[in-house]
C-alpha positions in Angstrom: -36.1 -68.9 -3.7 -33.3 -70.0 -6.0 -34.2 -72.8 -8.3 -31.5 -75.7 -8.6 -33.3 -77.6 -11.2 -30.9 -79.3 -13.4 -27.8 -78.8 -11.2 -25.6 -81.5 -10.0 -25.6 -82.8 -6.4 -22.2 -81.2 -5.9 -23.6 -77.9 -7.2 -26.6 -78.1 -5.0 -24.5 -78.8 -1.9 -22.2 -75.8 -2.7 -25.4 -73.6 -2.9 -26.7 -74.9 0.4 -23.4 -74.3 2.1 -22.9 -70.6 1.0 -22.2 -68.4 4.0 -24.5 -65.5 5.0 -22.1 -64.5 7.8 -18.5 -65.5 7.8 -16.4 -62.8 6.2 -13.6 -61.5 8.4 -15.5 -58.5 9.7 -18.8 -60.3 10.3 -20.8 -58.0 8.0 -23.8 -59.8 6.6 -24.1 -60.6 2.9 -27.1 -62.3 1.4 -26.8 -66.0 0.8 -28.6 -65.9 -2.5 -26.5 -63.0 -3.8 -23.3 -65.0 -3.3 -24.8 -67.7 -5.5 -25.3 -65.4 -8.5 -21.6 -65.3 -9.6 -21.5 -69.0 -9.1 -24.5 -69.6 -11.3 -23.1 -67.2 -13.9 -19.9 -69.1 -14.0 -21.7 -72.3 -14.7 -23.7 -70.7 -17.6 -20.5 -69.3 -19.0 -18.3 -72.4 -18.9 -18.2 -75.7 -20.7 -19.5 -77.7 -17.8 -18.3 -81.0 -19.4 -14.8 -79.9 -18.5 -13.2 -79.3 -15.1 -13.4 -75.9 -13.5 -9.6 -76.0 -13.4 -7.0 -77.3 -11.0 -4.8 -74.2 -10.4 -5.7 -71.2 -8.2 -6.5 -69.2 -11.3 -9.4 -71.6 -12.2 -10.8 -72.3 -8.7 -14.4 -71.3 -8.0 -14.9 -68.7 -5.4 -17.5 -66.5 -3.8 -15.1 -64.0 -2.4 -11.4 -63.3 -2.5 -11.1 -65.0 0.9 -11.8 -68.3 -1.0 -8.6 -68.0 -3.2 -5.1 -69.2 -2.1 -3.7 -66.4 -4.2 -5.3 -63.6 -6.2 -8.8 -62.4 -5.9 -12.3 -63.5 -6.9 -13.5 -62.3 -10.2 -16.9 -63.5 -11.7 -16.8 -66.5 -9.4 -13.3 -67.6 -10.4 -10.0 -67.0 -8.7 -7.5 -64.8 -10.6 -3.9 -63.8 -10.0 -3.5 -60.2 -11.0 -0.6 -59.1 -13.2 1.5 -57.3 -10.7 3.7 -55.5 -13.2 6.8 -57.5 -13.8 9.6 -59.4 -11.9 10.1 -56.4 -9.6 6.6 -56.7 -8.1 6.7 -58.4 -4.7 3.1 -59.6 -4.4 2.9 -62.5 -2.0 -1.0 -62.7 -2.1 -1.3 -62.4 -5.8 -3.8 -59.4 -5.8 -1.6 -57.3 -8.1 -0.6 -54.9 -5.3 2.8 -54.8 -3.5 6.2 -53.4 -3.3 7.4 -52.5 -6.8 4.0 -53.3 -8.3 2.6 -51.0 -10.9 -0.8 -50.9 -9.1 0.9 -49.6 -6.0 1.8 -51.0 -2.5 -0.4 -53.6 -0.7 -2.1 -52.5 2.6 -2.5 -56.2 3.5 0.3 -58.0 2.0 -0.8 -61.5 2.9 -4.5 -61.1 2.3 -5.8 -60.8 -1.3 -8.5 -58.2 -0.4 -7.2 -55.1 -2.2 -9.1 -54.6 -5.5 -9.0 -50.9 -5.8 -12.7 -50.1 -5.6 -14.6 -50.8 -2.4 -17.3 -53.4 -2.6 -19.5 -54.7 0.2 -17.9 -57.8 1.3 -16.8 -57.0 4.9 -13.3 -56.2 3.7 -11.2 -53.1 3.1 -10.8 -53.3 -0.7 -9.6 -49.8 -1.2 -7.2 -49.9 1.7 -8.3 -46.7 3.3 -8.6 -48.4 6.8 -12.4 -48.7 6.7 -14.2 -51.8 5.4 -17.2 -51.2 3.3 -17.4 -47.5 3.7 -20.0 -45.9 1.4 -21.3 -49.2 0.0 -23.3 -50.7 2.8 -27.2 -50.9 2.6 -29.4 -48.6 4.6 -29.5 -51.3 7.3 -25.7 -51.1 7.7 -24.8 -54.4 6.1 -24.3 -55.9 2.7 -27.9 -57.2 2.2 -29.2 -54.9 -0.7 -32.7 -55.9 0.1 -32.6 -54.8 3.7 -34.8 -51.8 4.4 -35.1 -49.4 7.4 -38.0 -47.3 8.7 -37.8 -44.9 11.7 -39.1 -42.1 13.7 -37.4 -39.4 15.7 -34.4 -37.3 15.3 -30.9 -38.0 14.0 -31.7 -41.5 12.6 -30.2 -43.0 9.5 -33.6 -43.6 7.9 -34.3 -39.9 7.3 -37.4 -40.3 9.6 -40.0 -37.8 10.8 -39.9 -36.4 14.3 -42.0 -37.8 17.1 -45.5 -36.5 17.1 -47.4 -37.5 20.2 -50.6 -35.9 19.0 -50.7 -38.4 16.0 -49.0 -41.5 17.3 -50.6 -43.4 20.3 -49.0 -42.3 23.4 -49.5 -41.4 27.1 -47.6 -39.5 29.7 -44.8 -38.4 27.2 -44.0 -35.4 25.2 -41.2 -34.1 22.9 -38.6 -31.8 24.4 -36.8 -28.8 22.6 -34.2 -31.3 21.2 -36.8 -33.4 19.6 -36.3 -36.3 22.1 -39.3 -38.3 23.6 -39.4 -37.7 27.5 -41.7 -38.4 30.4 -43.8 -35.3 30.9 -46.9 -35.3 33.1 -47.6 -31.8 31.9 -48.8 -33.5 28.7 -51.8 -34.6 30.8 -52.5 -31.3 32.5 -51.5 -32.1 36.1 -50.8 -28.5 37.2 -54.5 -28.0 38.1 -56.4 -28.1 41.5 -59.9 -29.1 41.5 -61.9 -27.2 44.2 -65.5 -28.3 45.0 -67.9 -25.4 45.2 -70.1 -27.1 47.7 -72.7 -24.5 48.0 -73.0 -24.1 44.2 -73.1 -27.8 43.0 -70.0 -27.3 40.8 -66.2 -27.8 40.7 -63.6 -25.3 39.7 -60.5 -26.2 37.8 -57.7 -23.7 38.7 -54.3 -23.5 37.2 -51.8 -23.7 40.0 -49.3 -21.8 38.2 -51.3 -18.8 36.9 -54.0 -19.0 39.5 -56.6 -18.5 36.7 -59.8 -20.5 36.9 -59.9 -22.1 33.6 -63.1 -24.0 33.8 -66.2 -24.7 36.1 -68.4 -27.7 35.8 -71.7 -28.9 37.2 -70.9 -32.0 39.2 -74.1 -34.0 38.9 -77.7 -34.2 37.8 -78.9 -32.6 41.1 -77.7 -29.1 40.2 -77.1 -26.9 43.2 -78.1 -29.9 45.4 -75.2 -31.9 44.2 -73.3 -31.0 47.4 -69.9 -32.0 46.1 -67.1 -32.3 48.6 -64.4 -34.9 47.9 -62.2 -34.6 44.7 -59.5 -36.9 43.7 -57.3 -36.7 40.6 -55.7 -39.6 38.7 -52.2 -39.8 37.1 -53.5 -38.3 33.9 -55.0 -35.2 35.5 -58.7 -36.4 35.2 -60.9 -35.5 38.3 -63.4 -37.7 40.2 -66.0 -35.7 42.3 -68.0 -37.2 45.0 -71.5 -35.7 45.4 -73.0 -36.1 48.8 -76.4 -34.9 47.5 -77.8 -37.5 45.2 -75.0 -39.9 46.1 -73.3 -39.9 42.7 -69.8 -39.8 41.4 -68.6 -37.8 38.3 -65.5 -38.1 36.2 -64.3 -34.9 34.4 -61.5 -34.9 31.8 -58.5 -32.6 32.2 -58.1 -32.0 28.4 -60.2 -29.0 28.2 -60.6 -28.0 24.5 -59.2 -31.3 23.6 -61.9 -33.4 25.4 -63.7 -36.1 23.4 -66.7 -35.0 21.6 -69.0 -37.0 23.9 -72.3 -35.9 22.2 -70.9 -36.5 18.7 -72.1 -33.1 17.3 -68.7 -32.4 15.7 -67.7 -29.8 18.1 -66.0 -30.0 21.5 -68.3 -27.9 23.8 -66.9 -27.2 27.3 -66.5 -24.5 30.0 -63.9 -21.8 29.7 -64.1 -20.2 33.1 -66.3 -19.4 36.1 -68.8 -17.4 34.1 -69.2 -20.1 31.6 -71.0 -23.1 33.3 -72.8 -25.3 30.9 -76.0 -27.1 31.9 -75.7 -30.8 33.1 -75.1 -33.1 30.2 -73.9 -30.4 27.9 -70.2 -30.3 28.7 -68.1 -32.7 26.6 -65.4 -32.9 29.3 -68.0 -34.7 31.7 -67.2 -38.2 30.9 -69.5 -40.2 33.1 -71.7 -40.2 36.3 -72.4 -43.2 38.5 -75.2 -43.4 41.0 -74.3 -45.1 44.4 -77.5 -44.9 46.4 -77.1 -47.8 48.9 -74.0 -47.0 51.1 -74.6 -43.7 52.7 -73.6 -40.2 51.5 -70.3 -40.2 49.6 -67.5 -39.2 52.0 -64.3 -40.6 50.4 -62.8 -40.7 46.9 -59.4 -42.0 45.8 -58.2 -42.5 42.3 -56.1 -45.5 41.5 -54.0 -46.2 38.3 -52.7 -49.8 38.1 -50.0 -51.1 35.7 -51.6 -54.0 33.9 -50.1 -57.2 32.6 -49.3 -55.6 29.3 -47.5 -52.7 31.0 -50.4 -50.3 30.1 -52.4 -48.5 32.8 -55.8 -49.5 34.1 -57.8 -46.6 35.7 -60.0 -47.0 38.8 -61.5 -45.0 41.6 -62.4 -46.1 45.1 -65.5 -44.5 46.6 -66.5 -44.6 50.3 -70.0 -44.3 51.6 -70.6 -43.0 55.2 -72.5 -46.2 56.2 -69.5 -48.4 55.6 -69.7 -49.5 51.9 -66.7 -49.2 49.6 -66.9 -49.4 45.8 -64.3 -49.7 43.2 -65.3 -48.3 39.9 -63.8 -48.7 36.3 -62.1 -45.3 35.5 -63.0 -45.6 31.9 -66.8 -46.0 32.2 -67.8 -45.7 35.9 -69.1 -49.3 36.1 -69.0 -50.9 39.5 -66.1 -53.5 39.7 -66.3 -54.1 43.5 -68.9 -53.5 46.2 -67.7 -54.4 49.6 -68.0 -53.7 53.3 -65.4 -51.3 54.6 -63.6 -52.1 57.8 -64.7 -48.8 59.2 -67.0 -45.7 58.4 -65.6 -44.0 55.4 -64.7 -40.3 55.9 -61.6 -40.1 53.8 -59.3 -42.4 51.7 -55.6 -42.4 50.9 -53.7 -44.9 48.8 -50.0 -45.9 49.5 -47.5 -47.2 47.2 -48.2 -50.9 48.0 -51.8 -50.8 47.0 -53.1 -50.4 50.6 -56.3 -48.1 50.7 -56.2 -46.3 54.0 -59.6 -45.3 55.6 -60.2 -42.4 58.0 -62.7 -44.1 60.2 -64.3 -41.3 61.9 -66.9 -42.4 64.4 -65.1 -45.8 64.8 -62.0 -44.2 66.2 -59.7 -46.3 64.0 -57.8 -46.6 60.8 -59.2 -48.9 58.1 -57.1 -50.8 55.6 -58.1 -52.5 52.3 -55.5 -54.4 50.3 -56.5 -53.5 46.8 -53.9 -55.9 45.4 -56.1 -58.8 46.7 -59.6 -57.2 46.9 -60.2 -57.5 43.1 -63.9 -58.5 43.0 -66.7 -58.9 45.4 -65.8 -62.5 46.2 -62.3 -61.9 47.0 -63.3 -58.9 49.4 -65.9 -60.9 51.2 -63.9 -61.9 54.3 -64.6 -60.0 57.4 -62.0 -57.5 58.6 -59.3 -58.3 61.0 -58.0 -56.3 64.1 -54.7 -54.6 64.6 -52.7 -57.9 64.5 -54.1 -58.9 61.1 -51.4 -57.4 58.8 -51.9 -60.2 56.4 -55.7 -59.8 56.1 -57.3 -58.3 53.1 -59.1 -55.9 55.4 -58.1 -54.5 58.8 -59.4 -52.2 61.5 -56.7 -50.5 63.5 -57.7 -48.7 66.7 -56.3 -45.1 67.0 -54.1 -44.5 70.1 -55.7 -42.4 72.9 -59.2 -42.7 71.4 -58.4 -40.3 68.5 -61.2 -39.8 66.0 -59.6 -39.5 62.5 -60.7 -36.9 60.1 -58.3 -35.8 57.2 -56.0 -38.4 56.0 -52.8 -38.6 53.8 -49.8 -40.8 53.0 -46.4 -39.3 52.9 -43.3 -40.2 50.7 -42.1 -42.8 53.2 -45.6 -44.5 52.9 -46.7 -43.4 56.5 -50.3 -42.5 57.1 -51.2 -39.2 58.8 -54.5 -38.1 60.3 -55.8 -34.8 61.6 -58.4 -35.8 64.2 -61.8 -34.5 65.0 -62.1 -32.6 68.3 -58.4 -33.0 69.0 -55.3 -30.8 68.6 -53.1 -33.9 68.0 -51.8 -35.0 64.7 -51.0 -38.7 64.4 -48.6 -40.7 62.2 -48.8 -44.5 61.6 -46.0 -46.5 60.0 -47.5 -49.7 58.9 -44.2 -50.8 57.5 -42.1 -50.0 60.5 -39.3 -52.5 61.4 -40.2 -55.4 63.7 -40.2 -54.2 67.3 -40.4 -50.6 66.4 -43.3 -48.5 67.4 -45.7 -47.7 64.6 -47.3 -44.7 66.2 -46.2 -41.1 66.7 -48.3 -38.1 67.6 -47.8 -34.4 68.5 -50.0 -31.7 69.8 -50.0 -28.8 67.3 -52.2 -26.5 69.5 -55.3 -26.5 67.4 -57.9 -28.8 66.0 -57.0 -29.4 62.3 -59.0 -30.7 59.4 -57.3 -31.3 56.1 -53.7 -32.7 56.0 -51.3 -33.2 53.1 -47.6 -34.3 52.8 -45.0 -32.9 50.4 -42.0 -34.6 48.8 -39.4 -32.8 50.9 -40.5 -34.4 54.2 -42.9 -31.8 55.5 -46.6 -32.4 56.5 -49.1 -29.6 56.3 -52.4 -29.3 58.3 -55.2 -26.8 57.8 -56.2 -25.7 61.2 -59.3 -23.4 60.6 -58.6 -19.8 61.8 -55.2 -20.7 63.4 -53.9 -21.1 59.9 -51.5 -23.6 58.4 -49.3 -25.9 60.6 -46.0 -27.0 59.2 -44.8 -30.4 60.7 -41.5 -32.2 60.3 -42.4 -35.6 59.0 -39.5 -37.4 60.7 -40.3 -35.8 64.1 -43.9 -34.5 64.4 -43.1 -32.7 67.7 -41.2 -30.2 65.5 -43.9 -27.8 64.1 -45.2 -24.2 63.9 -47.9 -22.2 62.2 -47.1 -20.5 59.1 -47.1 -16.6 59.7 -49.9 -14.8 57.7 -52.1 -17.8 57.3 -54.4 -17.3 60.3 -57.9 -16.0 60.3 -59.0 -17.5 57.0 -61.0 -20.6 58.0 -58.6 -23.1 56.5 -60.4 -26.3 55.8 -58.7 -28.4 53.0 -55.1 -28.9 52.3 -53.2 -30.0 49.1 -49.8 -29.9 47.5 -49.5 -28.8 43.9 -47.4 -30.2 41.1 -44.7 -27.6 41.8 -44.5 -28.2 45.6 -46.6 -25.3 46.6 -49.0 -25.7 49.4 -52.7 -24.9 49.0 -55.3 -24.5 51.7 -58.9 -23.9 50.9 -60.8 -21.4 53.0 -64.3 -22.5 53.5 -66.0 -19.4 54.9 -63.8 -17.0 53.0 -64.3 -18.5 49.5 -60.8 -18.3 48.6 -57.4 -20.1 48.9 -54.1 -19.5 50.4 -50.9 -20.5 48.5 -47.7 -21.0 50.5 -44.3 -21.5 48.8 -42.1 -23.2 51.3 -38.5 -22.2 52.1 -35.9 -24.7 53.2 -36.5 -24.1 56.9 -39.6 -24.4 59.1 -40.0 -20.5 59.3 -39.2 -19.8 55.7 -42.2 -19.4 53.5 -43.8 -17.0 51.1 -47.6 -16.5 51.6 -50.2 -15.4 49.0 -53.8 -14.9 50.1 -57.0 -14.3 48.2 -56.3 -16.8 45.4 -59.1 -18.3 43.4 -61.4 -15.8 45.3 -64.5 -16.7 43.1 -65.0 -20.2 44.7 -68.3 -20.7 46.5 -68.7 -22.4 49.8 -65.7 -24.8 49.3 -66.0 -27.8 51.6 -62.9 -29.6 50.2 -60.0 -31.3 51.9 -59.2 -34.5 49.8 -56.4 -35.1 47.3 -57.6 -32.3 44.9 -54.4 -32.0 42.9 -53.5 -35.7 42.7 -50.0 -35.2 44.2 -50.6 -37.6 47.1 -51.3 -40.3 44.7 -48.1 -39.4 42.8 -46.1 -39.8 46.0 -47.0 -43.5 45.8 -46.6 -43.9 42.1 -43.4 -43.7 39.9 -43.8 -41.8 36.6 -44.6 -43.9 33.5 -45.5 -43.3 29.9 -45.5 -45.0 26.6 -45.3 -44.3 22.9 -46.3 -46.6 20.0 -45.4 -46.5 16.2 -46.4 -48.8 13.4 -44.0 -49.7 10.7 -44.9 -51.2 7.2 -42.8 -54.0 5.7 -42.6 -55.5 2.2 -45.1 -55.1 -0.5 -47.2 -58.3 -1.0 -46.5 -59.4 -4.5 -44.5 -62.0 -6.5 -41.2 -60.0 -6.3 -40.6 -61.0 -2.7 -40.9 -63.9 -0.4 -42.4 -61.7 2.4 -41.2 -59.5 5.3 -38.6 -60.7 7.6 -38.3 -58.3 10.6 -34.7 -58.0 11.7 -33.5 -55.5 14.2 -34.8 -52.7 16.5 -32.5 -49.8 16.9 -32.6 -46.8 19.1 -30.6 -43.9 20.5 -31.4 -42.9 24.0 -30.0 -41.4 27.3 -31.3 -43.7 30.1 -29.9 -42.3 33.4 -29.8 -44.4 36.6 -33.2 -45.0 38.1 -34.9 -45.0 34.6 -35.6 -47.7 32.1 -37.1 -48.4 28.7 -39.1 -51.5 27.8 -39.4 -52.4 24.1 -42.3 -54.6 22.8 -43.6 -55.4 19.4 -46.5 -57.1 17.7 -46.9 -58.1 14.1 -49.7 -59.0 11.6 -50.5 -59.4 8.0 -53.0 -56.7 8.2 -52.7 -53.5 10.2 -56.2 -53.6 11.6 -55.4 -57.0 13.3 -52.6 -55.5 15.4 -54.7 -54.3 18.3 -56.0 -57.7 19.2 -52.6 -59.4 19.3 -50.4 -60.0 22.4 -47.2 -58.0 22.8 -43.7 -59.7 22.4 -41.0 -58.4 24.8 -37.9 -57.5 22.7 -35.6 -55.7 25.2 -35.3 -54.0 28.5 -32.9 -51.1 28.9 -30.3 -50.6 30.6 -29.7 -54.3 30.6 -30.0 -54.5 26.7 -28.3 -52.3 24.3 -29.1 -51.2 20.7 -29.6 -53.0 18.4 -32.0 -55.7 19.7 -33.1 -58.6 17.6 -36.9 -58.6 16.6 -36.2 -61.8 14.6 -35.0 -63.6 17.7 -37.9 -62.3 20.0 -40.6 -63.4 17.4 -39.0 -66.8 16.9 -38.7 -67.4 20.7 -42.5 -66.4 21.1 -43.5 -68.6 18.2 -44.8 -65.7 16.2 -44.8 -65.5 12.4 -43.7 -62.2 11.1 -46.3 -60.2 9.0 -46.2 -57.1 6.8 -47.1 -54.8 9.8 -45.1 -54.2 12.9 -46.2 -52.2 15.9 -43.5 -51.0 18.3 -44.1 -49.9 21.8 -41.5 -48.2 24.0 -42.4 -47.8 27.7 -40.6 -45.1 29.7 -40.3 -45.6 33.5 -38.7 -43.4 36.1 -38.2 -43.6 39.9 -39.2 -40.3 41.4 -36.6 -38.7 43.6 -38.9 -35.8 44.5 -42.4 -34.5 43.5 -41.1 -31.5 41.6 -38.1 -33.2 39.8 -38.6 -36.2 37.6 -35.5 -37.9 36.2 -36.6 -39.0 32.7 -35.0 -41.1 30.0 -34.6 -39.3 26.6 -35.3 -41.2 23.4 -34.0 -39.6 20.3 -34.9 -42.1 17.6 -36.4 -45.5 16.8 -35.6 -47.6 13.8 -36.8 -51.0 12.6 -35.0 -53.0 9.9 -36.6 -55.7 7.7 -35.6 -57.9 4.8 -37.6 -58.2 1.5 -35.9 -61.3 0.0 -36.4 -61.4 -3.7 -38.1 -64.4 -5.3 -35.7 -65.8 -7.9 -36.9 -68.8 -10.1 
């Protein structure tokens, strides 16, 4: 701070009124720096005398304070323009006929020959303060900038998602940060080897089985059937034998070292099956012994209050019990009665968990946005008229007995039905007065069912093959040529839109690449031909979940402010700057938190700084912290969240973030 000890009240008032912003171009200059020439003028003068009465003696802080001439060492001076021929109306020594040359601004005394940082064009080249601004782009010499990314003014490093905390993002070929589910390995299908007690992880692009895992402590008696994949590619496997659920990481060689032996030990293929408890990619196993054999599994990732993701998984026991498990550790969050028997689960985009109620000839519904703990889920289920209830049992038309279940892009529920050749569609969100039900006879009893992002529904119809059904009109359907005779049981859509059916008795899969019309398709048989007794027909790729979830990701970077010593009064965080492409349907959310010690950041609440596209760069960190009542500290953590609305399963519109910069002041201590 500036000491005013010994100064007159008039001098003190002048110091307090020095402007920080107010020059003609609005470029900030530091209040204390403007005071220095004034203080020097006091030291240099005989303070018992007047500072002068003419414009030549008037005190000034910039040339804008002088009636004529320009400000030199805190006093106004009128330049010697070079004789009587010099026409110099503003007294800066420049003008028509003047020895210094013509004046670019004839009635503003700003031209001093050399550019100085004052918000004015001193050298008359048409640009104010060019080449003399601080790294922050203003006239404050103690403003500093830190950044990350490409093309920034701070000379920053590029984004490194392997080092900085991030999720669901990667760096493209131009160095920009983008949404990218490939970063979490979603191009895999998880096929339960029911007869072996294992699960196969198969690359849906190369068809190579990259790993095989034991699914529970019961070995070959695990009897795995249902698999479900979360937004980050991790798989949950329901074991009918032993009644347990296991979570397996998608990260392969990058799995956590769960046994802390310093080495990641994990399977590398079908001939490399590690004993139970020895594979580091096996994250947890939870026993659920009291609700019947495990018949339904559905991953759920929920955006939390702080815009991060909370992972859960819903498990259904055949005897009518549903559990919600914490995705991180497998602990039981909710145990509740299901509205029907549980034979399959599918989540829609509104948080409704749909239940295939085989044996009860009904659809079940649990509102997961309100069923948050055992108490809130304790109310009995309602009937078909109870749309506002937490739980609901909805009788199937014609006594259909639901088997396989899925939800399509339009949030409609589809079932293949046991002992029936009908496929049924239910639209819970249909307009008032419109029929919610539609069905069609597809000519064969089908089991697994899945919907793609292009409006088609696909059913696995045992030896009759794969049935392709038009989602908007189920009466339009036909079998895909070349898929019959393979005991098609399960059905799934992969990340690239290809259709997979799992052939239970043939120990293989069929892959269909759809064409634009109902009879256009490329068929590949004999894929993944080392699987063993695969009884799988759940969401084994995670794409059904993705139909109901918009892509999201985040990136975090920590910046350090001023050194904590006597040379500065502390860190003052100023602006957040970025360069990004934000197409329609995408957005960026910027948040910060600050602390005196880096280790304290994680425990603090986030402060919202800006939402793009409504906000533009730069955004004021200072204002955001002041509004939230937060005192700035030496450390600042910046988070950017990237959001997108999915227009199709295979094409994600993503924002592209090129750089992030944060500016801060380190005001000097002046005594």
